[in-house]
C-alpha positions in Angstrom: -10.9 68.4 24.0 -12.9 65.2 24.6 -11.2 62.0 24.4 -13.1 59.3 22.6 -12.5 55.6 22.1 -9.0 54.8 21.0 -8.8 53.7 17.4 -7.3 50.3 16.7 -4.2 50.4 14.5 -5.3 47.2 12.8 -8.8 46.6 11.7 -10.0 43.1 12.4 -11.4 41.3 9.4 -13.9 38.5 9.8 -12.9 35.8 7.4 -14.9 32.5 7.0 -13.1 29.6 8.8 -13.5 25.9 8.6 -16.3 24.4 6.5 -17.7 28.0 5.9 -14.8 28.4 3.4 -16.4 25.8 1.1 -13.0 24.1 0.5 -12.4 20.4 -0.1 -11.0 18.6 3.0 -7.5 17.1 2.5 -6.4 15.7 5.8 -6.1 16.1 9.6 -2.6 17.4 10.4 -2.8 17.1 14.2 -4.8 17.6 17.3 -4.7 19.6 20.6 -6.8 19.8 23.7 -8.0 22.9 25.6 -11.2 22.2 27.4 -12.2 20.4 24.2 -10.4 18.5 21.5 -9.5 20.5 18.4 -8.1 19.2 15.1 -5.8 21.1 12.7 -7.3 20.6 9.2 -5.5 21.0 5.9 -7.7 21.9 2.9 -7.0 21.0 -0.8 -5.3 23.8 -2.8 -5.0 26.0 0.3 -2.0 26.9 2.4 -4.0 28.1 5.5 -4.9 25.5 8.1 -8.0 25.7 10.4 -8.3 24.6 14.0 -11.8 23.0 14.3 -13.6 21.5 17.3 -13.8 17.7 17.2 -17.6 17.8 17.5 -17.8 19.6 14.1 -15.5 17.1 12.4 -17.3 14.1 14.0 -20.5 15.4 12.5 -19.2 16.4 9.0 -16.4 13.9 8.4 -16.9 10.8 10.6 -14.9 8.5 8.3 -11.9 10.8 8.3 -12.0 10.9 12.1 -12.0 7.1 12.2 -9.0 7.0 9.8 -7.2 9.6 11.9 -7.6 7.7 15.1 -6.8 4.3 13.5 -3.5 5.7 12.0 -2.6 7.4 15.3 -3.4 4.5 17.6 -0.3 2.9 19.1 -1.9 -0.6 18.9 -2.8 0.0 15.2 0.8 1.2 14.5 2.3 -1.9 16.1 0.0 -4.2 14.2 0.8 -2.4 10.9 4.6 -2.7 11.6 4.2 -6.4 12.3 2.1 -6.9 9.2 4.8 -5.2 7.1 7.4 -7.4 8.7 5.5 -10.5 8.0 5.0 -9.4 4.4 8.8 -8.9 4.1 9.3 -12.4 5.5 6.9 -13.9 3.1 8.4 -12.1 0.1 11.9 -13.2 1.2 10.7 -16.8 1.6 9.2 -16.8 -1.9 12.4 -15.4 -3.4 14.5 -17.9 -1.5 12.4 -20.8 -2.5 12.4 -20.0 -6.2 14.1 -22.9 -8.0 14.1 -25.1 -4.9 10.7 -26.8 -5.4 12.6 -29.8 -6.9 14.7 -30.0 -3.7 12.5 -30.5 -0.6 15.5 -31.1 1.6 16.0 -27.6 2.9 14.8 -25.8 6.0 14.0 -22.2 6.5 14.4 -20.5 9.9 12.9 -17.0 10.4 13.5 -14.9 13.5 11.5 -11.8 14.0 12.9 -9.2 16.4 10.1 -7.7 18.4 12.1 -5.4 20.6 11.2 -1.7 20.5 14.5 -0.6 19.1 14.6 -3.2 16.3 10.9 -3.2 15.4 10.3 -4.7 12.0 13.6 -6.5 11.6 14.0 -10.1 10.9 16.7 -12.7 9.9 16.2 -15.7 7.7 18.4 -18.7 7.4 18.0 -21.4 4.7 19.9 -24.6 5.1 20.1 -27.7 3.1 19.4 -30.7 5.2 22.1 -33.3 5.2 21.4 -37.0 5.0 
């Protein structure tokens, strides 16, 4: 009896991956690095994710790559948090000043807490000036 090649229990099926699937891009879920940067991509109306090399995404979806890096940049994140804080302050100032246009004798003091633990918090104090 001659022994031949051992038969695999599971037959490997070659399925199209990435852009070969002709699916609409939804978003980049995450990234990893292993000799090259790879991105985990979510497709619209599909539950399977694909791990694609950065070079392919740079070529096919340059604007999405820019958006991804902007949203994951620590500097961009801090700027967005401060922008949101300032928008809250401005909204609070507008609400506080409603009905006070006739009375210019008040002061507004705003303190923005920039510590890492309290990021995005502020206090506002409105006082009527005496005199």
